[in-house]
mmCIF file of the N, C-alpha and C atoms, coordinates in Angstrom:
data_MODEL
# 
_entry.id   MODEL 
# 
loop_
_atom_site.group_PDB 
_atom_site.id 
_atom_site.type_symbol 
_atom_site.label_atom_id 
_atom_site.label_alt_id 
_atom_site.label_comp_id 
_atom_site.label_asym_id 
_atom_site.label_entity_id 
_atom_site.label_seq_id 
_atom_site.pdbx_PDB_ins_code 
_atom_site.Cartn_x 
_atom_site.Cartn_y 
_atom_site.Cartn_z 
_atom_site.occupancy 
_atom_site.B_iso_or_equiv 
_atom_site.pdbx_formal_charge 
_atom_site.auth_seq_id 
_atom_site.auth_comp_id 
_atom_site.auth_asym_id 
_atom_site.auth_atom_id 
_atom_site.pdbx_PDB_model_num 
ATOM 1   N N  . PHE A 1 1  ? -2.669 -35.812 34.768  1.00 0.00 ? 1  PHE A N  1 
ATOM 2   C CA . PHE A 1 1  ? -1.453 -35.248 35.055  1.00 0.00 ? 1  PHE A CA 1 
ATOM 3   C C  . PHE A 1 1  ? -1.358 -33.786 34.553  1.00 0.00 ? 1  PHE A C  1 
ATOM 4   N N  . TYR A 1 2  ? -1.870 -33.518 33.388  1.00 0.00 ? 2  TYR A N  1 
ATOM 5   C CA . TYR A 1 2  ? -1.837 -32.163 32.932  1.00 0.00 ? 2  TYR A CA 1 
ATOM 6   C C  . TYR A 1 2  ? -3.252 -31.637 32.921  1.00 0.00 ? 2  TYR A C  1 
ATOM 7   N N  . ASP A 1 3  ? -3.356 -30.355 33.328  1.00 0.00 ? 3  ASP A N  1 
ATOM 8   C CA . ASP A 1 3  ? -4.585 -29.729 33.311  1.00 0.00 ? 3  ASP A CA 1 
ATOM 9   C C  . ASP A 1 3  ? -4.566 -28.536 32.289  1.00 0.00 ? 3  ASP A C  1 
ATOM 10  N N  . ARG A 1 4  ? -5.735 -28.192 31.760  1.00 0.00 ? 4  ARG A N  1 
ATOM 11  C CA . ARG A 1 4  ? -5.807 -27.118 30.809  1.00 0.00 ? 4  ARG A CA 1 
ATOM 12  C C  . ARG A 1 4  ? -5.760 -25.787 31.695  1.00 0.00 ? 4  ARG A C  1 
ATOM 13  N N  . VAL A 1 5  ? -4.795 -24.824 31.320  1.00 0.00 ? 5  VAL A N  1 
ATOM 14  C CA . VAL A 1 5  ? -4.636 -23.615 31.938  1.00 0.00 ? 5  VAL A CA 1 
ATOM 15  C C  . VAL A 1 5  ? -5.334 -22.519 31.088  1.00 0.00 ? 5  VAL A C  1 
ATOM 16  N N  . THR A 1 6  ? -6.358 -21.989 31.515  1.00 0.00 ? 6  THR A N  1 
ATOM 17  C CA . THR A 1 6  ? -7.114 -21.008 30.756  1.00 0.00 ? 6  THR A CA 1 
ATOM 18  C C  . THR A 1 6  ? -6.884 -19.592 31.272  1.00 0.00 ? 6  THR A C  1 
ATOM 19  N N  . ASP A 1 7  ? -6.238 -19.361 32.350  1.00 0.00 ? 7  ASP A N  1 
ATOM 20  C CA . ASP A 1 7  ? -6.086 -18.005 32.852  1.00 0.00 ? 7  ASP A CA 1 
ATOM 21  C C  . ASP A 1 7  ? -4.789 -17.309 32.518  1.00 0.00 ? 7  ASP A C  1 
ATOM 22  N N  . LEU A 1 8  ? -3.996 -17.896 31.603  1.00 0.00 ? 8  LEU A N  1 
ATOM 23  C CA . LEU A 1 8  ? -2.774 -17.308 31.206  1.00 0.00 ? 8  LEU A CA 1 
ATOM 24  C C  . LEU A 1 8  ? -3.058 -16.219 30.219  1.00 0.00 ? 8  LEU A C  1 
ATOM 25  N N  . THR A 1 9  ? -2.377 -15.164 30.281  1.00 0.00 ? 9  THR A N  1 
ATOM 26  C CA . THR A 1 9  ? -2.572 -14.143 29.261  1.00 0.00 ? 9  THR A CA 1 
ATOM 27  C C  . THR A 1 9  ? -1.642 -14.366 28.066  1.00 0.00 ? 9  THR A C  1 
ATOM 28  N N  . GLN A 1 10 ? -2.194 -14.051 26.944  1.00 0.00 ? 10 GLN A N  1 
ATOM 29  C CA . GLN A 1 10 ? -1.443 -14.311 25.712  1.00 0.00 ? 10 GLN A CA 1 
ATOM 30  C C  . GLN A 1 10 ? -0.701 -13.011 25.351  1.00 0.00 ? 10 GLN A C  1 
ATOM 31  N N  . PHE A 1 11 ? 0.210  -13.213 24.443  1.00 0.00 ? 11 PHE A N  1 
ATOM 32  C CA . PHE A 1 11 ? 1.098  -12.054 24.073  1.00 0.00 ? 11 PHE A CA 1 
ATOM 33  C C  . PHE A 1 11 ? 0.365  -11.227 22.874  1.00 0.00 ? 11 PHE A C  1 
ATOM 34  N N  . GLY A 1 12 ? -0.597 -11.710 22.274  1.00 0.00 ? 12 GLY A N  1 
ATOM 35  C CA . GLY A 1 12 ? -1.230 -11.031 21.191  1.00 0.00 ? 12 GLY A CA 1 
ATOM 36  C C  . GLY A 1 12 ? -0.476 -11.003 19.861  1.00 0.00 ? 12 GLY A C  1 
ATOM 37  N N  . ILE A 1 13 ? 0.146  -12.148 19.609  1.00 0.00 ? 13 ILE A N  1 
ATOM 38  C CA . ILE A 1 13 ? 0.911  -12.242 18.463  1.00 0.00 ? 13 ILE A CA 1 
ATOM 39  C C  . ILE A 1 13 ? 0.024  -12.085 17.148  1.00 0.00 ? 13 ILE A C  1 
ATOM 40  N N  . GLU A 1 14 ? -1.150 -12.659 17.228  1.00 0.00 ? 14 GLU A N  1 
ATOM 41  C CA . GLU A 1 14 ? -2.106 -12.578 16.067  1.00 0.00 ? 14 GLU A CA 1 
ATOM 42  C C  . GLU A 1 14 ? -2.422 -11.144 15.869  1.00 0.00 ? 14 GLU A C  1 
ATOM 43  N N  . LYS A 1 15 ? -2.708 -10.448 16.904  1.00 0.00 ? 15 LYS A N  1 
ATOM 44  C CA . LYS A 1 15 ? -3.171 -8.981  16.797  1.00 0.00 ? 15 LYS A CA 1 
ATOM 45  C C  . LYS A 1 15 ? -2.117 -8.126  16.200  1.00 0.00 ? 15 LYS A C  1 
ATOM 46  N N  . ASN A 1 16 ? -0.782 -8.302  16.661  1.00 0.00 ? 16 ASN A N  1 
ATOM 47  C CA . ASN A 1 16 ? 0.257  -7.590  16.138  1.00 0.00 ? 16 ASN A CA 1 
ATOM 48  C C  . ASN A 1 16 ? 0.541  -8.002  14.692  1.00 0.00 ? 16 ASN A C  1 
ATOM 49  N N  . ALA A 1 17 ? 0.379  -9.174  14.299  1.00 0.00 ? 17 ALA A N  1 
ATOM 50  C CA . ALA A 1 17 ? 0.601  -9.616  12.838  1.00 0.00 ? 17 ALA A CA 1 
ATOM 51  C C  . ALA A 1 17 ? -0.535 -8.935  12.019  1.00 0.00 ? 17 ALA A C  1 
ATOM 52  N N  . ASP A 1 18 ? -1.778 -8.881  12.501  1.00 0.00 ? 18 ASP A N  1 
ATOM 53  C CA . ASP A 1 18 ? -2.797 -8.234  11.738  1.00 0.00 ? 18 ASP A CA 1 
ATOM 54  C C  . ASP A 1 18 ? -2.548 -6.726  11.577  1.00 0.00 ? 18 ASP A C  1 
ATOM 55  N N  . GLN A 1 19 ? -2.017 -6.076  12.624  1.00 0.00 ? 19 GLN A N  1 
ATOM 56  C CA . GLN A 1 19 ? -1.699 -4.740  12.440  1.00 0.00 ? 19 GLN A CA 1 
ATOM 57  C C  . GLN A 1 19 ? -0.531 -4.393  11.548  1.00 0.00 ? 19 GLN A C  1 
ATOM 58  N N  . VAL A 1 20 ? 0.457  -5.269  11.469  1.00 0.00 ? 20 VAL A N  1 
ATOM 59  C CA . VAL A 1 20 ? 1.574  -5.236  10.562  1.00 0.00 ? 20 VAL A CA 1 
ATOM 60  C C  . VAL A 1 20 ? 1.007  -5.373  9.185   1.00 0.00 ? 20 VAL A C  1 
ATOM 61  N N  . GLY A 1 21 ? 0.239  -6.378  9.021   1.00 0.00 ? 21 GLY A N  1 
ATOM 62  C CA . GLY A 1 21 ? -0.435 -6.740  7.661   1.00 0.00 ? 21 GLY A CA 1 
ATOM 63  C C  . GLY A 1 21 ? -1.250 -5.493  7.192   1.00 0.00 ? 21 GLY A C  1 
ATOM 64  N N  . LEU A 1 22 ? -2.036 -4.890  8.121   1.00 0.00 ? 22 LEU A N  1 
ATOM 65  C CA . LEU A 1 22 ? -2.780 -3.731  7.646   1.00 0.00 ? 22 LEU A CA 1 
ATOM 66  C C  . LEU A 1 22 ? -1.977 -2.535  7.205   1.00 0.00 ? 22 LEU A C  1 
ATOM 67  N N  . ALA A 1 23 ? -0.888 -2.326  8.071   1.00 0.00 ? 23 ALA A N  1 
ATOM 68  C CA . ALA A 1 23 ? 0.010  -1.236  7.778   1.00 0.00 ? 23 ALA A CA 1 
ATOM 69  C C  . ALA A 1 23 ? 0.750  -1.457  6.412   1.00 0.00 ? 23 ALA A C  1 
ATOM 70  N N  . ALA A 1 24 ? 1.123  -2.739  6.170   1.00 0.00 ? 24 ALA A N  1 
ATOM 71  C CA . ALA A 1 24 ? 1.869  -3.054  4.967   1.00 0.00 ? 24 ALA A CA 1 
ATOM 72  C C  . ALA A 1 24 ? 0.892  -2.866  3.758   1.00 0.00 ? 24 ALA A C  1 
ATOM 73  N N  . ALA A 1 25 ? -0.314 -3.299  3.908   1.00 0.00 ? 25 ALA A N  1 
ATOM 74  C CA . ALA A 1 25 ? -1.291 -3.184  2.848   1.00 0.00 ? 25 ALA A CA 1 
ATOM 75  C C  . ALA A 1 25 ? -1.571 -1.591  2.554   1.00 0.00 ? 25 ALA A C  1 
ATOM 76  N N  . GLY A 1 26 ? -1.654 -0.827  3.598   1.00 0.00 ? 26 GLY A N  1 
ATOM 77  C CA . GLY A 1 26 ? -1.763 0.605   3.420   1.00 0.00 ? 26 GLY A CA 1 
ATOM 78  C C  . GLY A 1 26 ? -0.637 1.234   2.741   1.00 0.00 ? 26 GLY A C  1 
ATOM 79  N N  . VAL A 1 27 ? 0.604  0.851   3.091   1.00 0.00 ? 27 VAL A N  1 
ATOM 80  C CA . VAL A 1 27 ? 1.717  1.420   2.428   1.00 0.00 ? 27 VAL A CA 1 
ATOM 81  C C  . VAL A 1 27 ? 1.772  1.017   0.927   1.00 0.00 ? 27 VAL A C  1 
ATOM 82  N N  . VAL A 1 28 ? 1.555  -0.227  0.654   1.00 0.00 ? 28 VAL A N  1 
ATOM 83  C CA . VAL A 1 28 ? 1.520  -0.619  -0.721  1.00 0.00 ? 28 VAL A CA 1 
ATOM 84  C C  . VAL A 1 28 ? 0.407  0.060   -1.489  1.00 0.00 ? 28 VAL A C  1 
ATOM 85  N N  . GLY A 1 29 ? -0.757 0.234   -0.940  1.00 0.00 ? 29 GLY A N  1 
ATOM 86  C CA . GLY A 1 29 ? -1.909 0.847   -1.597  1.00 0.00 ? 29 GLY A CA 1 
ATOM 87  C C  . GLY A 1 29 ? -1.545 2.390   -1.901  1.00 0.00 ? 29 GLY A C  1 
ATOM 88  N N  . ALA A 1 30 ? -0.785 2.990   -0.890  1.00 0.00 ? 30 ALA A N  1 
ATOM 89  C CA . ALA A 1 30 ? -0.478 4.372   -1.186  1.00 0.00 ? 30 ALA A CA 1 
ATOM 90  C C  . ALA A 1 30 ? 0.623  4.442   -2.212  1.00 0.00 ? 30 ALA A C  1 
ATOM 91  N N  . GLY A 1 31 ? 1.503  3.501   -2.312  1.00 0.00 ? 31 GLY A N  1 
ATOM 92  C CA . GLY A 1 31 ? 2.471  3.441   -3.293  1.00 0.00 ? 31 GLY A CA 1 
ATOM 93  C C  . GLY A 1 31 ? 1.875  3.289   -4.724  1.00 0.00 ? 31 GLY A C  1 
ATOM 94  N N  . VAL A 1 32 ? 0.984  2.407   -4.797  1.00 0.00 ? 32 VAL A N  1 
ATOM 95  C CA . VAL A 1 32 ? 0.237  2.160   -6.126  1.00 0.00 ? 32 VAL A CA 1 
ATOM 96  C C  . VAL A 1 32 ? -0.469 3.410   -6.613  1.00 0.00 ? 32 VAL A C  1 
ATOM 97  N N  . ALA A 1 33 ? -1.169 4.114   -5.618  1.00 0.00 ? 33 ALA A N  1 
ATOM 98  C CA . ALA A 1 33 ? -1.841 5.254   -5.954  1.00 0.00 ? 33 ALA A CA 1 
ATOM 99  C C  . ALA A 1 33 ? -0.875 6.341   -6.408  1.00 0.00 ? 33 ALA A C  1 
ATOM 100 N N  . ALA A 1 34 ? 0.233  6.534   -5.694  1.00 0.00 ? 34 ALA A N  1 
ATOM 101 C CA . ALA A 1 34 ? 1.299  7.560   -6.147  1.00 0.00 ? 34 ALA A CA 1 
ATOM 102 C C  . ALA A 1 34 ? 1.760  7.199   -7.412  1.00 0.00 ? 34 ALA A C  1 
ATOM 103 N N  . HIS A 1 35 ? 2.108  5.960   -7.667  1.00 0.00 ? 35 HIS A N  1 
ATOM 104 C CA . HIS A 1 35 ? 2.655  5.514   -9.025  1.00 0.00 ? 35 HIS A CA 1 
ATOM 105 C C  . HIS A 1 35 ? 1.670  5.908   -10.138 1.00 0.00 ? 35 HIS A C  1 
ATOM 106 N N  . ALA A 1 36 ? 0.412  5.600   -9.898  1.00 0.00 ? 36 ALA A N  1 
ATOM 107 C CA . ALA A 1 36 ? -0.662 5.831   -10.949 1.00 0.00 ? 36 ALA A CA 1 
ATOM 108 C C  . ALA A 1 36 ? -0.744 7.412   -11.141 1.00 0.00 ? 36 ALA A C  1 
ATOM 109 N N  . ALA A 1 37 ? -0.648 8.102   -10.096 1.00 0.00 ? 37 ALA A N  1 
ATOM 110 C CA . ALA A 1 37 ? -0.861 9.536   -10.373 1.00 0.00 ? 37 ALA A CA 1 
ATOM 111 C C  . ALA A 1 37 ? 0.355  10.142  -11.074 1.00 0.00 ? 37 ALA A C  1 
ATOM 112 N N  . VAL A 1 38 ? 1.583  9.708   -10.701 1.00 0.00 ? 38 VAL A N  1 
ATOM 113 C CA . VAL A 1 38 ? 2.816  10.206  -11.492 1.00 0.00 ? 38 VAL A CA 1 
ATOM 114 C C  . VAL A 1 38 ? 2.729  9.755   -12.890 1.00 0.00 ? 38 VAL A C  1 
ATOM 115 N N  . SER A 1 39 ? 2.317  8.455   -13.143 1.00 0.00 ? 39 SER A N  1 
ATOM 116 C CA . SER A 1 39 ? 2.215  7.979   -14.473 1.00 0.00 ? 39 SER A CA 1 
ATOM 117 C C  . SER A 1 39 ? 1.227  8.772   -15.309 1.00 0.00 ? 39 SER A C  1 
ATOM 118 N N  . ALA A 1 40 ? 0.108  9.110   -14.766 1.00 0.00 ? 40 ALA A N  1 
ATOM 119 C CA . ALA A 1 40 ? -0.905 9.900   -15.373 1.00 0.00 ? 40 ALA A CA 1 
ATOM 120 C C  . ALA A 1 40 ? -0.405 11.284  -15.737 1.00 0.00 ? 40 ALA A C  1 
ATOM 121 N N  . LEU A 1 41 ? 0.320  11.942  -14.806 1.00 0.00 ? 41 LEU A N  1 
ATOM 122 C CA . LEU A 1 41 ? 0.877  13.202  -15.014 1.00 0.00 ? 41 LEU A CA 1 
ATOM 123 C C  . LEU A 1 41 ? 1.931  13.211  -16.170 1.00 0.00 ? 41 LEU A C  1 
ATOM 124 N N  . LYS A 1 42 ? 2.744  12.187  -16.159 1.00 0.00 ? 42 LYS A N  1 
ATOM 125 C CA . LYS A 1 42 ? 3.801  12.106  -17.222 1.00 0.00 ? 42 LYS A CA 1 
ATOM 126 C C  . LYS A 1 42 ? 3.073  11.813  -18.561 1.00 0.00 ? 42 LYS A C  1 
ATOM 127 N N  . ALA A 1 43 ? 2.120  11.002  -18.641 1.00 0.00 ? 43 ALA A N  1 
ATOM 128 C CA . ALA A 1 43 ? 1.408  10.756  -19.829 1.00 0.00 ? 43 ALA A CA 1 
ATOM 129 C C  . ALA A 1 43 ? 0.795  12.015  -20.353 1.00 0.00 ? 43 ALA A C  1 
ATOM 130 N N  . ALA A 1 44 ? 0.211  12.770  -19.474 1.00 0.00 ? 44 ALA A N  1 
ATOM 131 C CA . ALA A 1 44 ? -0.462 13.998  -19.950 1.00 0.00 ? 44 ALA A CA 1 
ATOM 132 C C  . ALA A 1 44 ? 0.562  15.033  -20.490 1.00 0.00 ? 44 ALA A C  1 
ATOM 133 N N  . GLN A 1 45 ? 1.739  15.073  -19.834 1.00 0.00 ? 45 GLN A N  1 
ATOM 134 C CA . GLN A 1 45 ? 2.751  16.027  -20.253 1.00 0.00 ? 45 GLN A CA 1 
ATOM 135 C C  . GLN A 1 45 ? 3.306  15.584  -21.623 1.00 0.00 ? 45 GLN A C  1 
ATOM 136 N N  . ASN A 1 46 ? 3.540  14.311  -21.875 1.00 0.00 ? 46 ASN A N  1 
ATOM 137 C CA . ASN A 1 46 ? 3.971  13.741  -23.021 1.00 0.00 ? 46 ASN A CA 1 
ATOM 138 C C  . ASN A 1 46 ? 2.928  14.010  -24.162 1.00 0.00 ? 46 ASN A C  1 
ATOM 139 N N  . LYS A 1 47 ? 1.735  13.870  -23.796 1.00 0.00 ? 47 LYS A N  1 
ATOM 140 C CA . LYS A 1 47 ? 0.591  14.142  -24.835 1.00 0.00 ? 47 LYS A CA 1 
ATOM 141 C C  . LYS A 1 47 ? 0.648  15.583  -25.241 1.00 0.00 ? 47 LYS A C  1 
ATOM 142 N N  . ALA A 1 48 ? 0.805  16.537  -24.326 1.00 0.00 ? 48 ALA A N  1 
ATOM 143 C CA . ALA A 1 48 ? 0.783  17.978  -24.543 1.00 0.00 ? 48 ALA A CA 1 
ATOM 144 C C  . ALA A 1 48 ? 2.040  18.288  -25.382 1.00 0.00 ? 48 ALA A C  1 
ATOM 145 N N  . GLN A 1 49 ? 3.173  17.652  -25.064 1.00 0.00 ? 49 GLN A N  1 
ATOM 146 C CA . GLN A 1 49 ? 4.427  18.013  -25.694 1.00 0.00 ? 49 GLN A CA 1 
ATOM 147 C C  . GLN A 1 49 ? 4.438  17.413  -27.270 1.00 0.00 ? 49 GLN A C  1 
ATOM 148 N N  . SER A 1 50 ? 3.768  16.295  -27.412 1.00 0.00 ? 50 SER A N  1 
ATOM 149 C CA . SER A 1 50 ? 3.625  15.831  -28.809 1.00 0.00 ? 50 SER A CA 1 
ATOM 150 C C  . SER A 1 50 ? 2.640  16.718  -29.612 1.00 0.00 ? 50 SER A C  1 
ATOM 151 N N  . ARG A 1 51 ? 1.665  17.279  -29.027 1.00 0.00 ? 51 ARG A N  1 
ATOM 152 C CA . ARG A 1 51 ? 0.756  18.140  -29.690 1.00 0.00 ? 51 ARG A CA 1 
ATOM 153 C C  . ARG A 1 51 ? 1.453  19.510  -30.101 1.00 0.00 ? 51 ARG A C  1 
ATOM 154 N N  . LYS A 1 52 ? 2.328  19.888  -29.220 1.00 0.00 ? 52 LYS A N  1 
ATOM 155 C CA . LYS A 1 52 ? 3.033  21.140  -29.468 1.00 0.00 ? 52 LYS A CA 1 
ATOM 156 C C  . LYS A 1 52 ? 3.924  20.885  -30.698 1.00 0.00 ? 52 LYS A C  1 
ATOM 157 N N  . GLU A 1 53 ? 4.646  19.803  -30.719 1.00 0.00 ? 53 GLU A N  1 
ATOM 158 C CA . GLU A 1 53 ? 5.571  19.433  -31.767 1.00 0.00 ? 53 GLU A CA 1 
ATOM 159 C C  . GLU A 1 53 ? 4.914  19.299  -33.118 1.00 0.00 ? 53 GLU A C  1 
ATOM 160 N N  . GLU A 1 54 ? 3.664  18.741  -33.073 1.00 0.00 ? 54 GLU A N  1 
ATOM 161 C CA . GLU A 1 54 ? 2.834  18.607  -34.260 1.00 0.00 ? 54 GLU A CA 1 
ATOM 162 C C  . GLU A 1 54 ? 2.443  19.926  -34.895 1.00 0.00 ? 54 GLU A C  1 
ATOM 163 N N  . GLU A 1 55 ? 2.228  20.854  -34.060 1.00 0.00 ? 55 GLU A N  1 
ATOM 164 C CA . GLU A 1 55 ? 1.786  22.286  -34.517 1.00 0.00 ? 55 GLU A CA 1 
ATOM 165 C C  . GLU A 1 55 ? 2.882  22.978  -35.096 1.00 0.00 ? 55 GLU A C  1 
ATOM 166 N N  . VAL A 1 56 ? 4.112  22.722  -34.765 1.00 0.00 ? 56 VAL A N  1 
ATOM 167 C CA . VAL A 1 56 ? 5.234  23.489  -35.305 1.00 0.00 ? 56 VAL A CA 1 
ATOM 168 C C  . VAL A 1 56 ? 5.650  23.036  -36.633 1.00 0.00 ? 56 VAL A C  1 
# 
C-alpha cells in the first residue's frame, strides 16, 4: 500500500542547524577571546598602577 518515495527534495533542516551552530560557536569564541583580552589589559593596568603607588 505504501511505497518509499525517494525523489522528494528535503528542506535542509540539518544543514541550517549546522550553520546556526557554527555561527553560535564563532560568536561565543569571539566573546571569550574579547573577554580574555580585556581582562589581560585590565590586569596589566592594575599591575602598572600598583607599581607606581609603591614607588611613591
